[in-house]
RODO-2510 file (C-alpha; in nm, 4 decimals, decimal comma):
residues 277
     n   res          X          Y          Z
     1     m     0,0000     0,0000     0,0000
     2     a     0,1108     0,3549    -0,0740
     3     y    -0,0471     0,6986    -0,0675
     4     k    -0,0956     0,7947    -0,4320
     5     t    -0,3486     1,0728    -0,3751
     6     i    -0,3244     1,3040    -0,0740
     7     m    -0,5629     1,5903    -0,0036
     8     v    -0,4987     1,8817     0,2308
     9     y    -0,7671     2,1181     0,3550
    10     v    -0,6605     2,4786     0,3040
    11     d    -0,8326     2,7279     0,5314
    12     e    -0,7593     3,0618     0,6950
    13     q    -0,6223     2,9415     1,0276
    14     e    -0,2812     3,0843     1,1106
    15     s    -0,1483     2,7296     1,1391
    16     c    -0,2324     2,6446     0,7770
    17     p     0,1241     2,7002     0,6385
    18     k     0,2623     2,4392     0,8807
    19     r    -0,0096     2,1965     0,7726
    20     l     0,0781     2,2598     0,4078
    21     e     0,4434     2,1891     0,4778
    22     v     0,3505     1,8551     0,6368
    23     a     0,1313     1,7704     0,3359
    24     c     0,3955     1,8656     0,0798
    25     r     0,6730     1,6808     0,2583
    26     l     0,4613     1,3661     0,2833
    27     a     0,3444     1,3888    -0,0797
    28     e     0,7059     1,4210    -0,1957
    29     q     0,8128     1,1272     0,0215
    30     e     0,5330     0,9060    -0,1176
    31     g     0,5450     1,0307    -0,4759
    32     a     0,1784     1,1213    -0,4336
    33     h    -0,0491     1,3599    -0,6193
    34     l    -0,1400     1,6443    -0,3810
    35     i    -0,4782     1,8158    -0,3918
    36     g    -0,5369     2,1435    -0,2126
    37     l    -0,9051     2,1787    -0,1206
    38     h    -1,0516     2,5140    -0,0240
    39     i    -1,4165     2,5853     0,0486
    40     v    -1,5517     2,9343    -0,0068
    41     r    -1,8419     3,0005     0,2233
    42     q    -2,1296     3,1519     0,0330
    43     v    -2,3109     3,4320     0,2090
    44     t    -2,6813     3,3639     0,1805
    45     y    -2,9788     3,5632     0,3034
    46     p    -3,3511     3,4984     0,3116
    47     s    -3,5129     3,6497     0,0043
    48     y    -3,6908     3,9161     0,2059
    49     v    -3,3578     4,0270     0,3551
    50     a    -3,1581     4,0093     0,0319
    51     a    -3,4097     4,2388    -0,1347
    52     e    -3,3206     4,5138     0,1143
    53     i    -2,9409     4,4854     0,0764
    54     p    -2,7857     4,7252    -0,1768
    55     a    -2,6258     4,5594    -0,4783
    56     s    -2,2981     4,7364    -0,3974
    57     v    -2,2814     4,5622    -0,0591
    58     l    -2,3450     4,2199    -0,2142
    59     d    -2,0803     4,2866    -0,4779
    60     q    -1,8270     4,3854    -0,2122
    61     q    -1,8973     4,0690    -0,0160
    62     k    -1,8415     3,8641    -0,3309
    63     r    -1,5103     4,0406    -0,3992
    64     d    -1,3970     3,9811    -0,0408
    65     l    -1,4671     3,6082    -0,0726
    66     e    -1,2773     3,5936    -0,4026
    67     l    -0,9784     3,7706    -0,2482
    68     r    -0,9718     3,5323     0,0471
    69     s    -0,9938     3,2348    -0,1871
    70     q    -0,7086     3,3717    -0,3981
    71     h    -0,5001     3,4204    -0,0833
    72     s    -0,5515     3,0543     0,0083
    73     k    -0,4533     2,9465    -0,3438
    74     d    -0,1392     3,1603    -0,3311
    75     l    -0,0499     3,0081     0,0060
    76     f    -0,0905     2,6559    -0,1328
    77     e     0,1100     2,7211    -0,4493
    78     k     0,3886     2,8889    -0,2554
    79     a     0,4177     2,5781    -0,0354
    80     v     0,4172     2,3188    -0,3152
    81     k     0,6828     2,5031    -0,5161
    82     e     0,9317     2,4262    -0,2394
    83     f     0,8899     2,0526    -0,3079
    84     n     0,8945     1,8142    -0,6021
    85     v     0,5216     1,7461    -0,5975
    86     e     0,2520     1,6987    -0,8588
    87     y    -0,0476     1,8990    -0,7447
    88     e    -0,3850     2,0525    -0,8220
    89     w    -0,6059     2,3186    -0,6655
    90     r    -0,9769     2,2877    -0,5940
    91     a    -1,1842     2,5841    -0,4784
    92     m    -1,5516     2,5122    -0,4207
    93     h    -1,8462     2,7150    -0,2983
    94     a    -2,0916     2,6021    -0,0344
    95     s    -2,3233     2,7388     0,2290
    96     k    -2,2119     2,6891     0,5883
    97     s    -2,4478     2,3949     0,6411
    98     d    -2,3088     2,2168     0,3329
    99     i    -1,9347     2,2691     0,3871
   100     a    -1,8596     1,9524     0,5822
   101     s    -2,0656     1,7386     0,3444
   102     l    -1,8787     1,8794     0,0454
   103     v    -1,5391     1,8140     0,2047
   104     i    -1,6439     1,4585     0,2975
   105     e    -1,7604     1,3938    -0,0587
   106     n    -1,4153     1,4895    -0,1930
   107     v    -1,2215     1,2943     0,0682
   108     r    -1,3802     0,9613    -0,0235
   109     y    -1,1626     0,9437    -0,3370
   110     v    -0,8197     1,0016    -0,1826
   111     d    -0,5764     0,7798     0,0067
   112     l    -0,5149     1,0254     0,2899
   113     m    -0,6751     1,3481     0,4106
   114     i    -0,4775     1,6107     0,6006
   115     v    -0,6646     1,8660     0,8108
   116     g    -0,5808     2,1020     1,0948
   117     q    -0,6820     2,0694     1,4565
   118     k    -0,9487     2,3203     1,5528
   119     d    -0,7910     2,6338     1,6958
   120     p    -1,0284     2,7509     1,9729
   121     d    -0,9025     3,1087     1,9395
   122     h    -0,9558     3,1277     1,5637
   123     e    -1,2862     3,2813     1,4588
   124     l    -1,2663     3,1938     1,0884
   125     a    -1,3094     2,8179     1,1184
   126     l    -1,5978     2,7270     0,8882
   127     v    -1,6798     2,3931     1,0527
   128     d    -1,5969     2,3457     1,4211
   129     d    -1,6095     1,9655     1,4161
   130     l    -1,4566     1,9012     1,0727
   131     p    -1,1698     1,6731     1,1921
   132     e    -1,4136     1,4554     1,3875
   133     r    -1,6546     1,4296     1,0966
   134     l    -1,3775     1,3385     0,8533
   135     v    -1,2606     1,0570     1,0809
   136     m    -1,6079     0,9209     1,1441
   137     e    -1,7793     0,9680     0,8080
   138     t    -1,5329     0,9384     0,5186
   139     g    -1,4011     0,5839     0,5485
   140     r    -1,0546     0,7244     0,4759
   141     p    -0,7598     0,7852     0,7113
   142     t    -0,7295     1,1418     0,8368
   143     l    -0,4037     1,3020     0,9466
   144     i    -0,4789     1,5836     1,1931
   145     v    -0,2062     1,8447     1,2403
   146     p    -0,2007     2,0477     1,5665
   147     y    -0,2492     2,4222     1,5443
   148     t     0,0666     2,4829     1,7489
   149     g     0,4164     2,3423     1,7089
   150     n     0,6667     2,2636     1,4332
   151     f     0,6628     1,9267     1,2588
   152     n     0,9714     1,9197     1,0371
   153     h     1,0574     1,5676     1,1529
   154     m     0,7072     1,4254     1,1750
   155     g     0,6998     1,0473     1,1520
   156     e     1,0496     0,9690     1,2778
   157     h     0,9359     0,8667     1,6285
   158     a     0,5935     0,7043     1,5962
   159     m     0,3543     0,5607     1,8517
   160     i     0,0599     0,3263     1,7949
   161     a    -0,2225     0,3424     2,0495
   162     w    -0,3136    -0,0259     2,0556
   163     n    -0,6143    -0,2101     2,1988
   164     a    -0,6708    -0,4707     1,9250
   165     s    -1,0026    -0,3117     1,8241
   166     r    -1,1275    -0,2938     1,4671
   167     e    -1,0605     0,0813     1,4584
   168     a    -0,7035     0,0383     1,5853
   169     v    -0,6343    -0,2339     1,3285
   170     r    -0,7689    -0,0122     1,0507
   171     a    -0,5521     0,2803     1,1630
   172     v    -0,2337     0,0708     1,1708
   173     y    -0,2836    -0,0586     0,8172
   174     d    -0,3719     0,2906     0,6948
   175     a    -0,0527     0,4268     0,8551
   176     l     0,1831     0,1634     0,7093
   177     p     0,3307     0,3919     0,4399
   178     m     0,4402     0,6363     0,7093
   179     l     0,5433     0,3739     0,9636
   180     k     0,7862     0,2253     0,7104
   181     h     0,9848     0,5497     0,7214
   182     a     0,9923     0,5795     1,1019
   183     k     1,3160     0,5356     1,2938
   184     i     1,1327     0,4297     1,6108
   185     v     0,7860     0,2756     1,6446
   186     k     0,6275     0,2153     1,9854
   187     i     0,3211    -0,0049     2,0262
   188     m     0,1523     0,1319     2,3362
   189     s    -0,1166    -0,0592     2,5264
   190     v    -0,2728     0,1283     2,8184
   191     n    -0,4698    -0,0632     3,0804
   192     p    -0,5048    -0,3765     2,8615
   193     n    -0,7876    -0,6164     2,9481
   194     g    -0,5783    -0,9312     2,9129
   195     d    -0,7429    -1,0640     2,5959
   196     e    -0,4113    -1,0575     2,4098
   197     g    -0,2169    -1,2534     2,6682
   198     p     0,0833    -1,1454     2,8738
   199     l     0,2266    -0,9089     2,6080
   200     p    -0,0424    -0,7043     2,4291
   201     g     0,0738    -0,5889     2,0872
   202     a     0,3240    -0,8723     2,0354
   203     d     0,1343    -1,0160     1,7370
   204     l     0,1063    -0,6696     1,5877
   205     a     0,4835    -0,6258     1,6176
   206     v     0,5360    -0,9518     1,4271
   207     m     0,3007    -0,8372     1,1503
   208     l     0,4761    -0,5002     1,1253
   209     a     0,8157    -0,6700     1,1090
   210     r     0,7033    -0,8555     0,7978
   211     h     0,6364    -0,5157     0,6436
   212     g     0,9841    -0,3965     0,7360
   213     v     0,8716    -0,1989     1,0412
   214     k     1,0631    -0,2705     1,3614
   215     a     0,8415    -0,1934     1,6602
   216     e     0,8821    -0,2039     2,0373
   217     v     0,5932    -0,3156     2,2591
   218     e     0,5131    -0,1305     2,5802
   219     t     0,2308    -0,1744     2,8306
   220     f     0,1247     0,0754     3,0948
   221     v    -0,1293     0,0484     3,3703
   222     g    -0,2417     0,3775     3,5143
   223     k    -0,4811     0,4265     3,8020
   224     g    -0,6687     0,7519     3,8276
   225     i    -0,5598     0,8762     3,4836
   226     s    -0,7466     0,8473     3,1560
   227     i    -0,6121     0,6601     2,8547
   228     g    -0,5974     0,9818     2,6551
   229     d    -0,3921     1,1596     2,9209
   230     m    -0,1643     0,8569     2,9576
   231     l    -0,0961     0,8586     2,5820
   232     l    -0,0220     1,2310     2,5862
   233     n     0,2168     1,1862     2,8803
   234     r     0,4031     0,9018     2,7110
   235     m     0,4256     1,0995     2,3870
   236     t     0,5928     1,3854     2,5722
   237     d     0,8251     1,1583     2,7717
   238     e     0,9423     0,9664     2,4642
   239     g     0,9576     1,2487     2,2112
   240     i     0,6841     1,1042     1,9905
   241     d     0,6172     1,3115     1,6775
   242     f     0,3426     1,0983     1,5208
   243     l     0,0532     0,9060     1,6766
   244     v    -0,1582     0,6344     1,5141
   245     m    -0,4918     0,5480     1,6735
   246     g    -0,8428     0,4360     1,5968
   247     g    -1,1171     0,6954     1,6109
   248     y    -1,3960     0,5779     1,8408
   249     g    -1,7506     0,7044     1,8442
   250     h    -2,0598     0,7321     1,6308
   251     s    -2,2901     0,9915     1,4840
   252     r    -2,6439     1,0139     1,6209
   253     l    -2,8945     1,2682     1,4910
   254     r    -2,6020     1,4751     1,3534
   255     e    -2,4441     1,4964     1,6988
   256     m    -2,0922     1,3560     1,7189
   257     v    -2,0404     1,1294     2,0176
   258     l    -1,6728     1,0450     2,0670
   259     g    -1,4899     0,8065     2,2929
   260     g    -1,2964     0,9600     2,5807
   261     a    -0,9471     0,8921     2,4434
   262     t    -1,0427     1,0181     2,0973
   263     r    -1,1856     1,3391     2,2409
   264     t    -0,8828     1,4008     2,4629
   265     i    -0,6349     1,3529     2,1796
   266     l    -0,8291     1,5735     1,9382
   267     q    -0,8421     1,8530     2,1940
   268     q    -0,4907     1,8309     2,3393
   269     m    -0,2701     1,6719     2,0710
   270     t     0,0944     1,7750     2,0685
   271     a     0,1935     1,5940     1,7463
   272     p     0,0157     1,4980     1,4230
   273     v    -0,2300     1,2110     1,4675
   274     l    -0,3496     0,9650     1,2038
   275     m    -0,6992     0,8417     1,2875
   276     s    -0,9173     0,5861     1,1128
   277     h    -1,2621     0,4573     1,1904
***
């Protein structure tokens, strides 16, 4: 398996250039085609309101949206020109309620999606829960890049959050192209339930070895601390720059319900995280 088509979501968060660098570096490493996706939010009004708005105001709003879209395109093209990458640009228009659905529709035809973690201090985010929805609804692996930090060496020291679940298995296989380039891979089992015997993750290590990935197995039992916090602590202690984990949860009546570890990592991640569901 290899990533032949990678898509990166280009938005107006201040962290976007770092995300683009991660995407370009990975696309060059994999020899992948890189797609930059940008969604222009259409400003819509009820007909009775639109009739009262001067045409000059509507025209100015349209020009502002076009300028912001052009800025995003310029940002993307500036990033890709620093790398040997085949690329394309997609700018699409959607109302706010349709943005996530449009992104999801595009992601279903790529090997990997790269998106930024939600910056709570950034007011221009078009969809607050976009990373969660991509993980849960696309059927494709999603690489989420934190809004703070530098990731020039992402993927050298990798960790797999392992509990032998379907989601964890899916994430490991989806991450194989990146794991093959890692210098260190840790298989981390936190508070295992004993179903895998005395050394959880041992069978996974054997499988990875057959793919040319040498992995170390570690088990931690923590009382009074959540699995998500334990993973974050171990990542800091061991200098982990890339985490692989299954995304747990389900969508009910358009409300995203996430597992505790998934929610903690999405909110407090310190390194890029590849999630699959």
